[in-house]
C-alpha angles and dihedrals in degrees: 000000000000093000093050092049092050092047090049091051090051089050088060095041111014094184098049101133098202091052092048091052094044091050091050091050093047091051091049091050088056092049093250094134099158091048090051092059096072099059093039094050089046089053092048088053087062100037108028092179098051099129098191089057092048091050091049091050090051089053093047095050091049091051089050090051094244099132093163092059091042089054091053089059092045087057091047091051091050090049092050091049092050091050092051091051090053090053093050 
């Protein structure tokens, strides 16, 4: 039910960031890690500094055994954190 509602919401507004993140989370909770990548990467394309998405992508890639890709997102997360500190 939750997945179908989220997919329906994205059908109406494909770039709705909260729905993209919620769909990614719901897919992860069901163990559908590869399916979760698409909405999360789409979200990250819109909001490159969205730390919850970056952290979730790190987790997914580690679960998929892709440590190299996970490390790329660890580096991105560290960069985003440094940039935020500079702004504060």
